[in-house]
N, C-alpha and C positions, 0 to 999 in steps of 0.2 A: 561673336560680333554680329551686330544687326545686319540683316540682309537689305540690299537696295535693289531698286528696279528702274528700268527705263522703258518707255512705251514709244513705239514708232507707228504713227498713223500714216498709211501709205496711199497716195493717190493725188494726181494733179488737181482733181476737182475740189479737194479739201483746201486748196490754196486760192480758191475763188470766193467771192462774197456770197455765192449762192448756196454753198455747202459748209456745214459746221461739223467738226469732229466732236461727236458726243460719245462714241464708243469708249474713248479713253477714260471718261468719267466712271463708267461701270467697272472697267478693269481696275482703276485706282481704288474704288470702294472695296472690291474683293481682295486686292492685294493688302490694303490696310487692315482688313479683318484677319488676314494671315500674319499680321505684324511686319509686313514688308513696306518700307518707305519708298514711295515713288520720288526719285530725285530729278527726273527730267522727262519731258514729253517733247517729241519732235513730229513735225509734219513734213514728209518728204514726197516730192512729186515723182512721177513715173520716169525716172532717170536711173538707169542701172548703175552707172558709176557712182553717182551721189549716194544712192541707196546702199550700195556695197560698202562704201566708206563709212556711212553712218552706222550701219550694223556692226562693222569691225570695231569702231570706236566705242559703241555702247557695250558690246560684249567684253571689251577690255576693262571698262570702268565698273560695270554693275553686275550683280549676281544673277538677276532675272531680267531678260530682255523679251518683250512682247511685241510682235509685229502684227499689225492689224491691216488687212486688205491686200490687194494685189495677188490673190490666189486663183483668179478666174482663168478662163481658157484663151484670152485674147493676147495680142502681141504686147500690149502695155501692162499686162499682169506679170511683174518681174520679181516678185518677192522671193520665190523659191530660188531663182537663179542668183539673185543678189546675196541671199543668205549662204548659198553654196560657195560663192566666190569669197565672201568675207571670212568664212570658217575654213576654207581650203578643203572642202568636201565635194564629193560627187553626188549628182542626182541619179537615183536608180528607179527604174520602173517597178512599181509594186503590182504584181499580178493580182493580188487580192483587191487592191484599189481599182485596178482596171476592170475586174469582174463586177465590183460594186457599181461602177459608173455605167457599164453596159446594162446591168439589170435595172438601174434607175431610169435610163432612157426607154427601156422596153416597157416599164410600168406606166410611163406617161405617153406611150405610143408615139415616140418621136425618134427619128434616126439620130445617131450621135455623130456630130461633126468631128472631123479628124483632130481639130485643134483641142478638143476636150481631153484628149489623152494626156496632155501635159499635167493635168490635175492629179494624175495617178503617180507622178514622180515624187519620191521622198528623198530627203537628205539621208546620206549614209548614217545609220545608227538611230534615225528618228522613228518615232512611233506615230502612226496615224491616229488622229482624233476624229471619230465619226461625226458626220454632219447630216442629220436626218432632214434638215430643212433646206439643203442645197447640194450642189454637185461637188464643191471643193472641200476635201477633208482638211482639218487642221493638222498641224504637226507639232510634236513635242520632242525636244532633244536635250538630254543631259549634257552639261558642259563642265569644264574644270572648275568654273566659279559657281555654277548653279544650273541654270536651264535657259533655253531659248524656245519660245513658242510662236507659232504662226496661227492666226485666227482669221476667218473670212471677214470681209468688210460689212456686208449687209447686217444691220442690227438683229434682224429676226434669225439669222444664222449664228452671229457672233455670241449673243448673250446666252442662249442655251448651251453652247459649247463651252463658254467660259465657266458657267456654273457646274455643268455636269461632267465635263471632261478635264478642263485645265486645272481648276482648283483642287480636285482630289489628287492629281499628279504632283502639284506643287507642294502639297503637305508632306510628301515623302522626301523632298529636297530642302525644305525649310525647317530649321530647328524651331522648337516651340518658343514663341515670343508674341507679344501683344503690343498694340499701339493704343494709347489712351489720350484723350484730348480734353482740355479744359479751356474755356473761353470766357472773355469778358466783353460786354458792350459798354462803351464809355461815351459820355458827352460832356460838354462844358470845358474842354481843354483842347488845345491845338496838338497836331501830330508831333511837332518838334518838342513841345513842352512835355508831352506824354513820354516820349522816348528819353528825354533828359531825366525825368522823374524815375522811371523804372529800369533804365539800362544798368545802373549799378547793381541791380539784383540779377537780371536775366543773363547778363554777359558773363557771369561767373559759371554758367552751366552750358555744356554742349548737349546735355540730355536732362530735361526736355529742351526742345528747340522752340524759341519764341519768335512769333511773327506778328508784326503790327500792320494792319490794313486800314485804309482811310477812305471815307467818303465825306461830303460836306457836313460837318457838325456831328458826325457819327464815326466812332473809331472802334476797331476790333483788335483785341489781343488774343492770339491763339497760342496755347502751349501744347506741344506734342511730345509725349514721353514713350520711349520704347523700352521694354523690359521682358524678362522671361515669364513673369506672372503679372496678372492684373493688380495684385496687391502692391508689388514693387513699383509698377508704373504709377499707380495712384499715390503712392508715397512720394514719388518724385514730383508729381503735379502739386501735391499738397505743400511740399517744401517751398517750391518756387511761387506757386499761385497764391498762397496765403500771404507771403511777403509783398507781392504785387498788390493784392487786394487791400492790404493795410495802408499802403502808400496812396492808393487812389480814393479810398473812402467812398463818399456818396457820388463820386463821378461815375462809378459803375452802376448802371441802371438795370443790367440783366446779365446772367451767366448762361443764358440760352441764346445761341447764335442766330436762331430763327425768330426771336422775340423783339420786335422793334419798340421804340419808345412809346408809341401810342397804345400798344398792347399792354405795356406795364401800367400806364396811366389808367386804362380801362379797368384793370384789375383793382387798382387802388381806389378808384371811384366807387366801384361796386362794393368793395370791402367796407367803405365808410358810408354807404348808402347816399352818396353825393352826386350832384349833377353839375354840368358845366355849359356855359354859353361863350360865344366869341364875338368880338367887335374888331373888325380888321379894316385897315386902310392899305398900307403898302404891300401886305402879304396877300391881298385879294382873295381871301377865302382858303388859303393853303392850310391854315391852322385847323379850320373846321374840316377840311378835306382829310387831313391826317387823323383827326379824332374819329371820323366816321368811316375810315378805310375798311375796318373789319366788321363782320356781321355782329349783331347784338349791341351796336353802339347806341341804339335807342334806349338802352337801359340807363344811360348817363348823359347823353348829349341832348340838349334842349333846343337850342337855336343858334344860328350864326348870322351876324349882320355885317355886310360888306358896305361900309360907308366911305366911299373913296373921296368924295368932295366934302368941302367944309360945310356946305349947305345940308348934306345928308347927315353929317355928324350932329348938326344942330336939330334937324327935323326928326330924325329917327331915334337918335340916342339921347337927345336932350342936352347936348354939350352947349353951354352958354356961349352966345356969339362974342360976348365981351372977353371970355377966356381965350378964344381963338385970336381975337384982335390983339390982345395984350401979349400972348405967348407964342402965337402961330399954331397952325394945326399939328406941327411936329414938335411936341414939347411934353414935358413931364405932366403938367396939369391936365392937358387934353387927353393924354393916354389914361390918366386916372379917371377922368370924367367919362371916357368911352367905356371903360371896364365897369364902372358903377352904373352907367346907363343900361348896358347889356344885362347886368345882373338884375336890375330893377324891372326891366321889361320882361325878361324871360322867367324870372322867379328861380333861376338856377342857384345852386349853392355857391358856385364860383363862376367868375367871368374873366376871360383873358382879352387883352387888347393889344393892338400893334399899330403904330403910326411912325412913318419914317420916310427917308429919301432913298428909294431903291435905285435911282439912276436910270439912264445916264445923266439926266438933267436935274436941276433943282439944287437945293442945299443952301446953307448959309455959312458964314465964317465959323460960327460955333458948331453948327450941325451940318457938316458937309455931306455929300452923297455917301451913303453907307451907314449913316447914323439912324438908329431906330430906337424908339421908346416902347418898352413892353410893360404892360400893366396887368395886375391881377387884383380883382376885388373878391374878398372873402367875407364871411359873416361878421368878422371883427375888425378888418382893416383893409386898406387899399395900398398896394405897393407898386412902384415903378422902377424899372432898371433901364439904364441907357447902354446900348451896345453899338459897336461900329465895326463894319466888315469890309471896307474898301469900296470900289466903284463898279464891281461886276453885278449887274442886276440879278441874274440867276442866283449867284452866290449869296447876295444880301437877303433875298427873299427866302431862300432855303435855310440859311443859318438862323435868320430871325424866327422862322417857324419852329425850328428845333429848340432854340433857346426859350421860346414861349412855352412850349410843351414841358421843357425841363423845369421851368419856373413853377409850373403846376405840380409836377412830380415832387419837387423838393418841399413844396408847401404841404402836400398830402403826407409826406414821410414824417412830418413834425407832429402829426395828430396823435 
């Protein structure tokens, strides 16, 4: 059976907006490398009763419980006492740890305050984990279900102890297993539609576990498989992932979770030795901003024109005044003329355009707030699509930018 873990980050300061728990990210990474699934993370303030209860519940649920912080010498450092209470064990003074503490303070030529001695107390049956970067040793205790470990809170103390002391000890209590991950980045579909499409596949499996994450216009599907070997985990991912990929088709733009849409487009433009320009109204330069987000964009990005007013559409891009008068500035013909003007002016292979009503004001009966026309001019044709996103200005601009980039991506995929 796969091993599970819970992490408890301890300290009232972590419950304030000034401090963020980052230690648990490092612990999670190393647990995953051991094939252990982290099923819960908790932040507990410096309250002995709450902490005792949280530890008791975590130990009952999970095989591995990692406590981070609260090992110092002060009154609010309660992790040792709470762990002892949760497990029904005594704390005993370790003469060896006391000697190490005394030597440490001698080395730095400082008297040791009496309260430091509490750091030399270990849980019955626990093994001390050396801390060369601080005064508080960690502790490792084998339990009926697996293990409980205590790590110091300061990252410069915690991370070396995690790698050098805790991970080697965990290998002895964790059966050989691996976690493998497969991911898809998706655009051009809503979260609910995505889930409706792929749920008939992934709900048939408990391993791998499928997670869907969403940000405006950008969706992530993560598959996590646990198995005794990499080959078996990869087989599970292939079985489920290939079925999902077939359903999604070209809506999947990357299988690298760290590769955004603009990076994919940059690679495609370089591959085809092509360039791009933009002509934007309602998106106000966001499309150009995305295309130039990463270094090296000068390989393919030529120019960006933000023509917010009708006059600038005419004067800069050469959109005929008669076209705007007849169809309005937010229309398919104007979006087409903007893209063609940007391509003509810049000499780029492709040009993207965007004109619409981002809100909160404006709009017509046919094109209310949220309606956007996105154009693309290519060496052989000009195409325009109409999209509509509701009345939230941020959402309209963000989604229109993503859709414009995806329009270019799909155009390049057809080459």
